[in-house]
C-alpha positions as a LaTeX table, in Angstrom:
\begin{tabular}{lrrr}
\hline
Residue & $x$ (\AA) & $y$ (\AA) & $z$ (\AA) \\
\hline
Unk1 & 0.00 & 0.00 & 0.00 \\
Unk2 & 1.10 & 3.57 & $-0.76$ \\
Unk3 & 1.06 & 4.59 & 2.90 \\
Unk4 & 3.56 & 1.86 & 3.76 \\
Unk5 & 6.35 & 3.29 & 1.64 \\
Unk6 & 9.11 & 5.20 & 3.34 \\
Unk7 & 9.84 & 8.73 & 2.24 \\
Unk8 & 13.39 & 9.02 & 0.94 \\
Unk9 & 16.11 & 11.69 & 0.91 \\
Unk10 & 19.11 & 10.94 & $-1.32$ \\
Unk11 & 22.26 & 12.96 & $-0.73$ \\
Unk12 & 26.01 & 12.92 & $-1.22$ \\
Unk13 & 28.40 & 14.65 & $-3.58$ \\
Unk14 & 27.44 & 15.07 & $-7.20$ \\
Unk15 & 29.05 & 12.58 & $-9.58$ \\
Unk16 & 28.91 & 9.83 & $-6.96$ \\
Unk17 & 25.95 & 7.70 & $-8.02$ \\
Unk18 & 23.08 & 9.64 & $-6.47$ \\
Unk19 & 21.19 & 9.73 & $-9.78$ \\
Unk20 & 21.64 & 6.01 & $-10.32$ \\
Unk21 & 20.26 & 5.37 & $-6.83$ \\
Unk22 & 17.31 & 7.72 & $-7.35$ \\
Unk23 & 16.53 & 5.94 & $-10.62$ \\
Unk24 & 15.81 & 2.78 & $-8.68$ \\
Unk25 & 12.71 & 4.48 & $-7.26$ \\
Unk26 & 11.61 & 6.34 & $-10.40$ \\
Unk27 & 8.87 & 3.83 & $-11.25$ \\
Unk28 & 7.73 & 3.14 & $-7.69$ \\
Unk29 & 5.14 & 5.92 & $-7.41$ \\
Unk30 & 7.29 & 8.48 & $-5.62$ \\
Unk31 & 6.99 & 12.24 & $-5.95$ \\
Unk32 & 10.43 & 13.47 & $-7.01$ \\
Unk33 & 9.64 & 17.13 & $-7.45$ \\
Unk34 & 8.39 & 19.36 & $-10.23$ \\
Unk35 & 10.15 & 19.72 & $-13.59$ \\
Unk36 & 12.76 & 17.01 & $-13.37$ \\
Unk37 & 16.00 & 17.80 & $-15.19$ \\
Unk38 & 16.25 & 16.14 & $-18.56$ \\
Unk39 & 18.79 & 13.35 & $-19.14$ \\
Unk40 & 22.16 & 14.42 & $-20.54$ \\
Unk41 & 23.92 & 12.04 & $-22.91$ \\
Unk42 & 27.44 & 12.69 & $-21.62$ \\
Unk43 & 26.61 & 12.78 & $-17.92$ \\
Unk44 & 23.39 & 11.00 & $-16.98$ \\
Unk45 & 21.84 & 9.38 & $-20.07$ \\
Unk46 & 19.11 & 7.71 & $-17.98$ \\
Unk47 & 18.19 & 10.84 & $-16.04$ \\
Unk48 & 19.09 & 12.89 & $-12.98$ \\
Unk49 & 15.81 & 12.44 & $-11.04$ \\
Unk50 & 16.39 & 15.86 & $-9.59$ \\
Unk51 & 13.82 & 18.65 & $-9.69$ \\
Unk52 & 14.09 & 22.40 & $-10.16$ \\
Unk53 & 11.79 & 23.26 & $-7.26$ \\
Unk54 & 13.95 & 21.24 & $-4.85$ \\
Unk55 & 17.16 & 22.69 & $-6.28$ \\
Unk56 & 15.80 & 26.23 & $-6.09$ \\
Unk57 & 15.09 & 25.99 & $-2.37$ \\
Unk58 & 18.55 & 24.63 & $-1.62$ \\
Unk59 & 20.17 & 27.21 & $-3.89$ \\
Unk60 & 18.39 & 29.95 & $-1.95$ \\
Unk61 & 19.52 & 28.51 & 1.38 \\
Unk62 & 23.17 & 28.20 & 0.32 \\
Unk63 & 23.57 & 31.54 & $-1.45$ \\
Unk64 & 24.44 & 33.62 & 1.67 \\
Unk65 & 27.28 & 31.25 & 2.59 \\
Unk66 & 29.17 & 31.33 & $-0.68$ \\
Unk67 & 31.60 & 34.20 & $-1.40$ \\
Unk68 & 30.88 & 36.28 & $-4.46$ \\
Unk69 & 32.72 & 35.22 & $-7.60$ \\
Unk70 & 35.03 & 37.71 & $-9.27$ \\
Unk71 & 36.86 & 37.84 & $-12.59$ \\
Unk72 & 40.00 & 36.85 & $-10.75$ \\
Unk73 & 38.44 & 34.12 & $-8.61$ \\
Unk74 & 36.01 & 31.91 & $-10.51$ \\
Unk75 & 36.20 & 28.95 & $-8.12$ \\
Unk76 & 32.99 & 29.93 & $-6.33$ \\
Unk77 & 29.79 & 28.47 & $-7.80$ \\
Unk78 & 27.16 & 30.86 & $-9.11$ \\
Unk79 & 23.41 & 30.46 & $-9.49$ \\
Unk80 & 22.34 & 26.86 & $-10.21$ \\
Unk81 & 25.92 & 25.71 & $-9.60$ \\
Unk82 & 25.80 & 25.44 & $-5.83$ \\
Unk83 & 25.90 & 21.66 & $-5.82$ \\
Unk84 & 29.60 & 22.51 & $-6.16$ \\
Unk85 & 29.67 & 24.53 & $-2.96$ \\
Unk86 & 32.51 & 23.96 & $-0.54$ \\
Unk87 & 31.16 & 25.02 & 2.85 \\
Unk88 & 32.84 & 24.50 & 6.20 \\
Unk89 & 31.37 & 21.44 & 7.95 \\
Unk90 & 28.96 & 22.34 & 10.72 \\
Unk91 & 27.98 & 25.69 & 9.20 \\
Unk92 & 24.53 & 26.57 & 10.52 \\
Unk93 & 22.40 & 27.13 & 7.41 \\
Unk94 & 19.63 & 29.52 & 8.41 \\
Unk95 & 16.13 & 28.91 & 7.05 \\
Unk96 & 14.25 & 31.65 & 5.23 \\
Unk97 & 10.51 & 32.14 & 5.54 \\
Unk98 & 10.13 & 31.46 & 1.83 \\
Unk99 & 12.09 & 28.20 & 2.11 \\
Unk100 & 10.12 & 27.02 & 5.13 \\
Unk101 & 6.81 & 27.59 & 3.36 \\
Unk102 & 8.02 & 25.91 & 0.17 \\
Unk103 & 9.35 & 22.88 & 2.05 \\
Unk104 & 6.11 & 22.48 & 4.00 \\
Unk105 & 4.20 & 22.30 & 0.71 \\
Unk106 & 6.61 & 19.90 & $-0.99$ \\
Unk107 & 6.52 & 17.27 & 1.77 \\
Unk108 & 2.75 & 17.03 & 1.47 \\
Unk109 & 3.41 & 14.99 & $-1.70$ \\
Unk110 & 3.88 & 11.62 & $-0.08$ \\
Unk111 & 5.51 & 9.27 & $-0.63$ \\
Unk112 & 8.41 & 11.40 & $-1.82$ \\
Unk113 & 11.92 & 10.60 & $-2.98$ \\
Unk114 & 13.95 & 13.80 & $-3.13$ \\
Unk115 & 17.51 & 13.89 & $-4.40$ \\
Unk116 & 19.95 & 16.80 & $-4.36$ \\
Unk117 & 23.68 & 16.93 & $-3.49$ \\
Unk118 & 22.95 & 20.27 & $-1.78$ \\
Unk119 & 21.11 & 18.35 & 0.96 \\
Unk120 & 24.59 & 17.56 & 2.27 \\
Unk121 & 24.52 & 21.11 & 3.68 \\
Unk122 & 20.86 & 22.13 & 3.80 \\
Unk123 & 19.24 & 19.02 & 5.28 \\
Unk124 & 18.90 & 20.50 & 8.81 \\
Unk125 & 16.50 & 23.09 & 7.40 \\
Unk126 & 14.35 & 20.33 & 5.89 \\
Unk127 & 14.40 & 17.84 & 8.76 \\
Unk128 & 11.71 & 19.46 & 10.96 \\
Unk129 & 9.27 & 18.85 & 8.10 \\
Unk130 & 10.26 & 15.24 & 7.35 \\
Unk131 & 8.45 & 12.19 & 8.66 \\
Unk132 & 8.65 & 8.45 & 8.01 \\
Unk133 & 11.91 & 9.03 & 6.15 \\
Unk134 & 15.13 & 7.18 & 5.37 \\
Unk135 & 18.33 & 8.93 & 4.33 \\
Unk136 & 20.45 & 7.32 & 1.63 \\
Unk137 & 23.96 & 8.75 & 1.53 \\
Unk138 & 25.68 & 7.70 & $-1.70$ \\
Unk139 & 29.40 & 8.06 & $-2.13$ \\
Unk140 & 32.28 & 7.06 & $-4.34$ \\
Unk141 & 36.00 & 7.13 & $-3.83$ \\
Unk142 & 37.18 & 10.77 & $-3.75$ \\
Unk143 & 39.51 & 10.40 & $-6.74$ \\
Unk144 & 36.76 & 9.18 & $-9.07$ \\
Unk145 & 34.33 & 11.82 & $-7.86$ \\
Unk146 & 36.85 & 14.66 & $-8.18$ \\
Unk147 & 37.88 & 13.64 & $-11.69$ \\
Unk148 & 34.25 & 13.39 & $-12.76$ \\
Unk149 & 33.48 & 16.84 & $-11.33$ \\
Unk150 & 36.42 & 18.37 & $-13.22$ \\
Unk151 & 35.24 & 16.74 & $-16.45$ \\
Unk152 & 31.68 & 17.91 & $-15.90$ \\
Unk153 & 32.82 & 21.50 & $-15.43$ \\
Unk154 & 34.68 & 21.39 & $-18.74$ \\
Unk155 & 31.93 & 19.98 & $-20.96$ \\
Unk156 & 28.55 & 21.03 & $-19.55$ \\
Unk157 & 27.42 & 24.44 & $-20.87$ \\
Unk158 & 26.01 & 25.88 & $-17.63$ \\
Unk159 & 29.29 & 25.10 & $-15.83$ \\
Unk160 & 31.72 & 26.09 & $-18.56$ \\
Unk161 & 32.27 & 29.13 & $-20.74$ \\
Unk162 & 33.85 & 32.53 & $-20.23$ \\
Unk163 & 30.98 & 34.30 & $-18.47$ \\
Unk164 & 29.36 & 31.68 & $-16.24$ \\
Unk165 & 32.01 & 28.99 & $-16.15$ \\
Unk166 & 33.37 & 27.79 & $-12.84$ \\
Unk167 & 37.11 & 27.26 & $-12.48$ \\
Unk168 & 37.39 & 23.72 & $-11.19$ \\
Unk169 & 40.66 & 22.04 & $-10.33$ \\
Unk170 & 41.15 & 18.48 & $-9.15$ \\
Unk171 & 42.22 & 19.80 & $-5.75$ \\
Unk172 & 39.11 & 21.97 & $-5.45$ \\
Unk173 & 36.90 & 19.04 & $-6.40$ \\
Unk174 & 38.53 & 16.96 & $-3.66$ \\
Unk175 & 37.78 & 19.76 & $-1.19$ \\
Unk176 & 34.11 & 19.67 & $-2.21$ \\
Unk177 & 33.96 & 15.89 & $-1.66$ \\
Unk178 & 35.62 & 16.26 & 1.73 \\
Unk179 & 33.42 & 19.16 & 2.88 \\
Unk180 & 30.17 & 17.41 & 1.97 \\
Unk181 & 30.92 & 14.05 & 3.54 \\
Unk182 & 32.59 & 15.60 & 6.58 \\
Unk183 & 29.41 & 17.54 & 7.18 \\
Unk184 & 27.27 & 14.44 & 6.78 \\
Unk185 & 29.34 & 12.16 & 9.02 \\
Unk186 & 30.05 & 14.78 & 11.69 \\
Unk187 & 26.76 & 16.64 & 11.96 \\
Unk188 & 23.91 & 14.90 & 10.14 \\
Unk189 & 24.41 & 11.17 & 10.57 \\
Unk190 & 22.67 & 10.48 & 13.86 \\
Unk191 & 20.41 & 7.45 & 13.85 \\
Unk192 & 19.30 & 4.22 & 12.24 \\
Unk193 & 17.35 & 6.03 & 9.53 \\
Unk194 & 20.71 & 6.72 & 7.82 \\
Unk195 & 22.12 & 4.29 & 5.29 \\
Unk196 & 25.46 & 4.64 & 3.53 \\
Unk197 & 25.98 & 3.06 & 0.12 \\
Unk198 & 29.12 & 2.94 & $-2.00$ \\
Unk199 & 28.62 & 3.44 & $-5.73$ \\
Unk200 & 29.84 & $-0.10$ & $-6.42$ \\
Unk201 & 27.32 & $-1.58$ & $-3.99$ \\
Unk202 & 24.38 & $-0.34$ & $-6.07$ \\
Unk203 & 25.17 & $-3.06$ & $-8.61$ \\
Unk204 & 24.89 & $-5.84$ & $-6.02$ \\
Unk205 & 21.64 & $-7.86$ & $-5.70$ \\
Unk206 & 21.93 & $-7.84$ & $-1.91$ \\
Unk207 & 22.02 & $-4.03$ & $-1.88$ \\
Unk208 & 18.97 & $-3.80$ & $-4.11$ \\
Unk209 & 17.11 & $-6.25$ & $-1.88$ \\
Unk210 & 18.06 & $-4.18$ & 1.15 \\
Unk211 & 16.86 & $-0.95$ & $-0.45$ \\
Unk212 & 13.55 & $-2.54$ & $-1.39$ \\
Unk213 & 13.08 & $-3.68$ & 2.22 \\
Unk214 & 14.12 & $-0.33$ & 3.69 \\
Unk215 & 11.78 & 1.64 & 1.46 \\
Unk216 & 8.89 & $-0.85$ & 1.30 \\
Unk217 & 8.82 & $-0.08$ & $-2.42$ \\
Unk218 & 9.05 & $-2.13$ & $-5.61$ \\
Unk219 & 12.29 & $-0.72$ & $-7.01$ \\
Unk220 & 13.52 & $-1.00$ & $-10.60$ \\
Unk221 & 16.12 & $-3.75$ & $-10.31$ \\
Unk222 & 17.19 & $-3.31$ & $-13.93$ \\
Unk223 & 18.03 & 0.38 & $-13.61$ \\
Unk224 & 21.76 & 0.22 & $-12.68$ \\
Unk225 & 23.81 & $-0.43$ & $-15.81$ \\
Unk226 & 27.52 & $-0.86$ & $-15.36$ \\
Unk227 & 28.06 & $-0.44$ & $-19.10$ \\
Unk228 & 27.24 & 3.26 & $-18.75$ \\
Unk229 & 30.34 & 3.74 & $-16.61$ \\
Unk230 & 33.20 & 1.27 & $-16.84$ \\
Unk231 & 35.34 & 3.19 & $-14.37$ \\
Unk232 & 37.93 & 1.29 & $-12.32$ \\
Unk233 & 39.11 & 2.84 & $-9.07$ \\
Unk234 & 42.63 & 4.29 & $-9.25$ \\
Unk235 & 44.15 & 2.70 & $-6.15$ \\
Unk236 & 47.48 & 4.51 & $-6.53$ \\
Unk237 & 45.76 & 7.89 & $-6.68$ \\
Unk238 & 43.61 & 7.00 & $-3.67$ \\
Unk239 & 46.75 & 6.03 & $-1.74$ \\
Unk240 & 48.26 & 9.42 & $-2.63$ \\
Unk241 & 45.35 & 11.39 & $-1.16$ \\
Unk242 & 45.84 & 13.57 & 1.91 \\
Unk243 & 45.43 & 11.58 & 5.11 \\
Unk244 & 42.18 & 13.31 & 6.08 \\
Unk245 & 40.57 & 12.29 & 2.79 \\
Unk246 & 41.69 & 8.69 & 3.16 \\
Unk247 & 40.44 & 8.58 & 6.74 \\
Unk248 & 37.04 & 9.95 & 5.73 \\
Unk249 & 36.76 & 7.49 & 2.85 \\
Unk250 & 37.66 & 4.68 & 5.26 \\
Unk251 & 34.96 & 5.89 & 7.65 \\
Unk252 & 32.36 & 5.89 & 4.87 \\
Unk253 & 33.37 & 2.36 & 3.89 \\
Unk254 & 32.92 & 1.23 & 7.48 \\
Unk255 & 29.45 & 2.79 & 7.59 \\
Unk256 & 28.43 & 1.10 & 4.35 \\
Unk257 & 30.18 & $-2.20$ & 4.92 \\
Unk258 & 32.05 & $-1.80$ & 1.65 \\
Unk259 & 35.32 & $-3.72$ & 1.58 \\
Unk260 & 37.84 & $-1.48$ & $-0.15$ \\
Unk261 & 41.58 & $-1.14$ & 0.10 \\
Unk262 & 42.34 & 2.35 & 1.43 \\
\hline
\end{tabular}
């Protein structure tokens, strides 16, 4: 029955498998927001399962905490780019009256499955309005995520170009990964409603069975396709990461039960 399904929040850094995870629930009768972003052949050919009205609220909440971009410093994300924000873990994101009203209306659409990397920072504003919810934190090794972010910023029109383009280095992308997951593990992850999933685990039958049981929903078991991304983790590059990144990745693996060499 519809009322038995768990509401779902999917979060974690962009380019980490959040869209693939959300796609599992795309045919299960969940509200995912209004005006879902269209698939993009080079990035997410099967869809993002991310909605403009959800993004807009989180963009509004994050805007005051991101320094203004200048001609000489284009590292800071602009409008619609704030999934690439790098905000100090534990920053207290203040709600706005507009955001509170919008959130209260959105969560009336139950069951819902809402996905946005920005939740890694803004979730505390949403949580007072959430009920019967599970949190799915999706992650990938920091090297793969950082490289994918850099590539995305080079080829996607709204992230590239002379006027609106964001200057993204590998090091900056690693900082984004670290800031998001540090915030989640240090300040948001509190109880049994949280579930951590490594990108590679989404392809495992036991993970899919677990997600179906956690959500009480009939998920699309055929959705994850490894052929879309044949990436192999770069163990040497992971070993060369700063110690704090390796420690955080190890912590995430412990939370998810993923057996990786770190």
